[in-house]
N, C-alpha and C positions, 0 to 999 in steps of 0.2 A: 861457745855457750855463754849467754849473758850472765854477768855477775848479779846474783840475787840481791846483794846489798844495794846496788844502784836503783833497783826497782822500788825499794821502800825509802829511798833517799828523799828527804823533805824537798829538795830542789826539784824533784820530779812529781810532786804532789798533784799539780794541775794536769800533768800528762797522765798520771794514773787515774784521775777522775774522769777524763774525757775519752780515753781509749780503753778498749777491752783489754783485760789483763793478759790474755794470750798474745795479743798483738804487741803489747809493751814488752812481754817476756821474749818475744822473737827478735826484738831490736838489739843491736850491739850497743856498747857504751857510747860510741861516737854518735850514733843515730839518736839515742835517748837524750844526750846532751844538746844536740842540735835542735831537736824538737822542743825541749824544755826552754831553750833560749828564744825560739820562735814564739812560743806561747807566752813567755814572759814579756816579750816585746809587744804583744797584743794588748797589754794593760795600758789604759789611757789615763789612769788616775793622777799620775805625776806630771803630765804634760800640759796641764791647764792652770793658768794663774788663778782663776776663780774656780774653786772646788769645794762645794758645800754638800755634805752627806748627812742626812738625818734618818734616824729610825724612830718611828712614832708608834706608841701603843694604840691599838684599835680593837676594842673588846678583848677577845682572847688571842688575837693575832698581832703581828707587828707589820706596819707598812714602812716602806723606805722611800725617801725622796732624795734625788741627786740632781744638783744644779752645777753645771760646769760651763766655763766660758773662756774664751781666749781668741787668738788670731786664727782665722779660718785657713786651714792648710789643705783641705780636700779639693780635688779637681772638680770642674763643673759636671763632668760625667758622673762622678761618684755622688755629688750632691743630688743630681737628678735621680739617680738610682735609690738613694736613701730616702728622698721625698716620696718616691713611689712605694717603697717597702715600709716606711714609717710615717704615714700622713699625720699632719698636725691636727686636722679637723676630725677627731674621733669623739665618740660619746663621752668617754672618761676625761679626755683633755678639756672638752667644753664644760663639763660639770666641775672640773678642778678650777678652771678659769673663773667661772661664775662664783664658786665658793670663795676664792681668794678676793675677788672684787667685792663680793657681798660682805665678807668678814672685815676687810679693810674699811668699807663704808660704815658698817656697824660700829667698828672701833672709833672711827672719826666722829660719828654722831654721839657716842657715849662720852668721848672726851669733850666735845662741844657742849653737851648738856651739863657735864660736871663743871666745866670752865664758866659757863654762863651763870650757873647757880652760885659759884664762888664769888663772882664779881658782884652779884646783887647784895651780898652781905655788906 
């Protein structure tokens, strides 16, 4: 019988969130530990040298933005599969790109306008 203490162990929090409670309860200690290690290994936040995470207010909700970068370690097969599953050219990605370019352009125009008026003095 599994130890009930391990089921509520913070180390197994992700395991408890992703699996049905009955399934987690049916696992022995060794199986729960192995699954917790496997799920922990799936986290990719610490493996990127560039890791920017922002949470932005948006009316009554919050939006998040994550930018990560580093040396590519995925195989060509995996890259191809991920391009198919997560295409870059989606409506929201295009709107985001336009907003970023438009915002940067507007900011540069404002700075240019302020700079030119300061020089005229």
